[in-house]
Steps between C-alpha positions, in 0.01 A plus 500: 500500500165650528395218739789582729412868496134422566602269795721780640218753487265259661749430778553873545129564540455197727784631720337843513165357595661288773687805629194721506290219647754468783485883562117482523507215741761683715297821491178334608690293749662819662154657492359206682776508771444868562126465506520220746740714716244765538249242635758411770578853603259514797552159658881533477492847650279378784728207572796739521319734731378210725867370537633839601468669832486875552870503569600270218682792318743539800560131542812317358286349225355836408839661492641212288230545234535871506870447426416266214269759343757777547804322369317327212424836326648635175814682634628190691426276201696729264792496749482116514491504116811711471675257730399208296587674174839596632563144606392362169734740320787417719469138437404546127158341524350681214173308474440550866582867470231536235240350726602727778454801269161355397405466864580859582316622194198281571480603864510873394247471224261279697523747792435794288201339340352390836558837660354685202186280524448524868522872496175511297304187615420658838473175695503537881770309680366237746631679809325822382150357430358597843574862423443524116269212428591197291494510119641654178448877472708577193686833489232685688332431837243746649630777289857451596786363280620152614820520301784533742289388800679190633188389689306460170781371276484128555435320167735350380797456742805696393729318742380154362543613136867607558586196697341241273628695193850465627466122558312424182789496250697273727209267526474477125880489430656334808224329705746376764573864586162639391276282721664617833489858374124456418446359848652805641289724284184309611622563854490877426144464361400314816655769723297762326173311575603444859573875539153585365651684209342275230217257428577152364382607155737792505802280533367225263433757230844657546664153484331419168604827361850464612531148365395617163725795499784289621460253218474766231801685624700184526418414141599850390825492684577158350435622151683827551720392780844594379425873473315493839761297663796728393297805607439351838853384541631853418263658747609268784870536405480884499288532803638234730840388373808682379587440137726201470445388856259347744542742793206707614523866475562691819213708634 
């Protein structure tokens, strides 16, 4: 009996050691990816500038990527999430509905974290470097507050965090759906670099942050899914459908 108990305790500690070892590896791996991204900022930015002419922003390609950036932001993602959630509820796909709720939460939380960070890091956007000078200035630059100054709020990318945060739970739960969503999210990140709004390291850091947030929130929703699911279902039913029916409300 004592041998079985001792074996169980040993297995428990071995499991904890393996788990924490994996966490350490992932943390150092993420740090390595982000660090490498910083070293690639300048050559990637230069290659983008070299490939674009002065009128690129007015070209069909420029307008396309501006549209990707605009429609890949948080409000549009939330609307898309509501549509997905409504469809999942209509067809009684409870597990899928839970992932949609996790995606909406992860997108919001990752976006809030990224935006709160970039308000204080004071990194100059690539397209503003000629005017303000490249670098991180923190919350103050030349005696002026950088918080709320869009030109000096680059790191990390809020657009990327919200887009990757939305895709992440699908990647972990339903890869067939999640991988195309993640490709779209990376398209949003790419558009931000093409528009000169963010450095490569801005979008890489935001992506790492969003993937971590997405996994944590997915796990939380899976563990406490029923309460979250019914809360989300009730919200959608009251806001977008009449009780007892599937018709959208007028107005």
